[in-house]
N, C-alpha and C positions, 0 to 999 in steps of 0.2 A: 419530667418535663411536661409543661402544659402546651397542648397543641391547639392553635387557633385555625379553624377551618376557613378557607376562602369563601367569600360570598359572591365573587365575580371572577371573570377571567384574569389569570395572571399573565402579565406581558412576557413575551419571549425574551430569554436572557441574551441570546445571540443569534445571528443569522449565519455566522461562519460555520462550515462543516468542521467539527472537531477532529474526526477521523475520516480521511479521504483516500480512496484508492484510485490511482490513475494508471492505466495500462495501454499498451500500443505496440506496434511493430518496431523492431530494432531500427535505430537511426532515423526514426520519424521526426525526432526533435524533442523528445520528452525531457531529457536532462538539460538541454539548452533552455527550454522553456522554464523549467523549475529553477534554474540558476538565477532567473530574474525575479523570483518571488521575494519581496522585501522582508527584512527581519528574519531571515531563514538561515539554517545550516544544513548542508547536504552531506549525509553520510554515505559514502561510496563503497558498496560491498563487492563490486565486480570490476572496477577499473574503468567504467564508462565515462567518467568525468575528466579523463586525462587531457582532452583537448578543449575543455570548457572552463572559462574563468568563472569562479564561484566562491562563496564562503563554504568551504568544504573540508572534509577530513576522510581519510580512507580507513576502513576497518574490514579486514577479510577473514577474521576469526572471531568467535564469540568472546574470548578474553580481550581482544582489542576493542570490540564493541562495548564491552563492560567498562573498560578504562575510559572510553570516550564519554559514555553516559555519566560516569563518576565525575569527570572533569566539568561537564556541563552543569551538573547539580552543585558541585563545589563553587562554580562561578555564579551561582544564583539564578540559573536558567535564563540566560540573556537573550535567547532566541524565541520569537513568537511561534515560528514554524520549524518543525524538524522533518526533513525529507529523508526517507529510507530508500535508497536506490541501489539494488533492487531486492524485492522480496524473493524473486526467483533464485538469486545467488544466496540469500539468507537461508533458504530451505536447505541447501547443500551444507552451509556452515553449521546448521543445527544438528546434523547427524551425530557428531561426537557427544553432544549434550543429550540427545535421544538415547544413545547407548548407555550413558551414565545414569540416566533416569531408570532405564530398564535394569541395570546392574544393582540399583538400590532396592529392588524388590526381591522377595524370597525366590521367585522363579528365575530371576536373572543373576543371582549371586555368583554363579559359576560360568557366566557367559564370557566367551573369549573371541567373539566374532568381530569386535571392534566397530568403528563407525560405519564401515562399508557393508557390514553384514547385518546391520540392524533391520533393514527392510526385508530380510530373508527369514524372519521369525515365522513360525507356523501360524496359519490362519490370518496372516496379514497383521499380526499384533504390533509389529514394528512401526506401522504407519500411525498407530495411536500414540506411541511414544514420541514420534517425530512431530505430530500435531501438538502434543503437550509442550515440547521443547520450543516450537515456534511461538506458541501463545505466551509462554513464559518470557521469551525474549521481547516480543512485541509489547507486553505489559511493562517491562523494564524501560524500553525506549519511550513509550507513551508518557512516562512520568517526567520526561525531560523538557517538555514544552507544552504550551496551551493547545497546539494543533499538530497533528501527525499526518503527513502525506506519505503513503506507501506507493512505490512505483513498481510496476511489473511488466512482463512481456505478455504477448498475446498467443493464443492457441486456437485452433479450430475445434469446436465441440459439436459432435453429431447430434442431430435432432431425431428423436425416435417417436413414431406415431403410435396410436392406440393399439395397433397390432404388433408392435415391437419391431417394425421395419424402419430402417434409416430413411429419413425424409428431408435430408439437407443438412446444413451446418450453420452455426453462428460463431462470431468472434467471442472468445471468453478469456478470462483472467488465467494466466498460466501458473497454476499451483496444484500440486498433486492431491489426490484423494479428497477428503472432506474439508481440508484446511482452507481452501479458497472460499468455499461456501460459508464457513464459520466466520472468517475475516470479513467477508462481504456483508454478512448479517449484522456484524458489530459496527460496521462503518456507517457514516452519515451520507455517504455518496460513493458510487463507483462509476468512473467515467472512462470512455474510450478516446484516446488521443489520436487525432488524425489530421490530415491536411485537406482543405476544401479545394474547389476548382481554381481558386486564386492563390493557392499555396499558403493561405492563412492557417495557423495552428489552432485547432479547435478541440474542445472536450465535449463529447457526446454523452448526455445523461438520459437520453430517450429510452424509455422502458418498452419492451415488447417488440423491438425491431430485430435487426440482424446482428446486434451486439448485446452482450450482457452489460446492462447499465441501469442506473436509477439513482434517486437522491431523495432525502427527506426535506431539506430546505426548499421552500416554494420557489425561490428564484433560480434554482437549478433543475427542479423536477421536470422531466420530459422536454428538456431543452438541449440544443446543440449550440454551444457557446464559443464564439471566436475569442480566444484568450491572447493571441499574439497576431497582430496584423502585419502582413507582408508589405514592406515599404518599397519593394521593387528594386532595391539596390543591394540585396543580400542581408539587409538588417530587418529587424522586427520591432514593433512597438507593443509591449505587453500590457495587458489589462487584467491583472490578477484581482482587481477590485470587483470584477464581474463574478468571481468565484467566492472571494472573501470580502463582503461589503465593508468590514471594519477598516479596510485599507483605503477607502475613499477619503480624499483630502477634505 
């Protein structure tokens, strides 16, 4: 193959974040907000969408999730956005797969601890297999649409100073071990969902504050964006085009 080297800047192909992580406290309104994302399907892994009207399907096991992905691919990938709600529940769902991955190795051929025992392997080896399982499933899901939105819960993460002493805490993505950091590194943005003083729903991409956040696209980087405006009557007006510019009319 002949390679033609560019002689000037190549224009950006898209401004939409292809892989986006949104996390926040339970019941802050994440699922309600995401249900308003146009051209999307929400895969509910923990039952949080029961009271929300949305284009949605439930999948509480990896075999169920595999069937959903197969159906989407067989239908020609009709959704521009796929929402995985939540990664926190998916982590638990992936334990049987993690055990299966371990049992496929020479060391694990005689393993009988099942899914619940996988994290009790010596020297924390089970966490590595769980991480492999989650990455394998995320890779499968990401092939089902142009854009993937991963939803998670929040946890408090301790800040340690140069002397190893605890110096406060920040809000962080709730996922065990190194998996959260790996997913965050692979994402185009990680945002903290919250409400402002006017009860508008916002996604914070400001890096270096009291939350773990950041984004590659310039229109998101270091910004706290109102994505759903409170109308004052119990309803909201969503503005997903502020996150995904391709949605602008």
